[in-house]
N, C-alpha and C positions, 0 to 999 in steps of 0.2 A: 750291017750297021744297025745298032739298037735304036728302037723307037722310043723317044723321050716324051712323047705327047702325054702319057699318063702322069709322069712325074711333074711336068709343067702345069697340068690342070690341078695338081694338089698344092702348088706353090701359093702361099699366102703372103703377098707383098706387105700388107699392113702389119702382119705379125712380125715379119722380118725387120721392118723399120722399128717397131716397138722394142724388139729385143736389142737391136743395135743401140737405140737411144738410151735404154736403161743400163746397158753395159758400158757405155763410154763415159758416163758421168759418175764420179764417186758419190757415195752417200752424203758425205760432208758437203760437197759442192752442190748436190741436189737440194739439200736442206737450205743452203744459202739462197739458191735460186728460187726455191719455193717461198721463202720469206720475202724476197724481193717482189715476186709476182703477187703475193698476198698484199703487200704494202701498196703497190701501184693500183691494184684493183680496188682496194678500200679507198685510196685517194680519188680514183675516178668516181666511185660511188658518192663521195662527199663533195667533189668539185666539178666533175664532168660526166654526170650520170647519163647524158645522151649518148655517150660512147659505149655504154654497156647494154647487153641484150636484156630484154625483159625477163627472160628465164633466169639469168644470173642475178638480177636485182631481186626477184622473188625468192630465189634460193638464199641469198644473203640475209634478207629480212627474216626468213624462217629459221635458218640454221646459224647464221652469223658470218663474220668476215675474218675469223681467226685462220691462221695458216692451215691447220688441219681441216677446217671446213672447206676452204677453197681447194685444197688438195683433193678432197673427195669430189668436188664439182668437176675439177679438171681431169679426173680419171677417164672421162669419155672424150677428152680433147684429141684431135681437133674437131671431131664431129659435133661437139657441144661447146663452141667457143664462147667465152664470156664477153668478148669485145666485138663491137661492130667495126671490123677492120676497114670497111669501105668508108667509114667516117673518121677514122683515126689518122692523125698525121704527126710529123716530127715535132711540130710546135706543142702538141698535147704532151708528148713524152718529155720534151725539154722543160715544160712548166712543172711537171712532176719532179724531174731531176733537181731543179733549182729549189724546190720546196723541201728537199731532204735536209734535215738538221740533226745535230747531235742532241743529246738530252739537255745540255746546257744552252741550246739555241744557236751555237756556232756552226759554221759550215764544216762538213766532214772532209776527210783527206781524199786525195785523188784515188787511192785504192778503193775507198768506199764507193765512190762514183763508178769506178771501173767494174765493180761487182754487179752493179745494176745495168 
């Protein structure tokens, strides 16, 4: 019977998860999600800064809160999370959701909320 100990010791679970996650979401969907993530993190910065890590706050002050800037920060996630998830709750998320508006100030459609 073959010994698979050497093969198992070379297995990188984190890399396997990264590959699966990047391959299961289309580029278009990933762009939508990245935009949503950038939007909520900027809203947290403006409205609930206590939910953000000091490292993310300083990064945003230095580099900005545009989608591309936040995407660079998140490249090291989850090891470098921007949110203090121990302080985060559903109420915080729901407050952000109800703050979302169209450019004319009206509420968006269900599908817009669903994307977030």
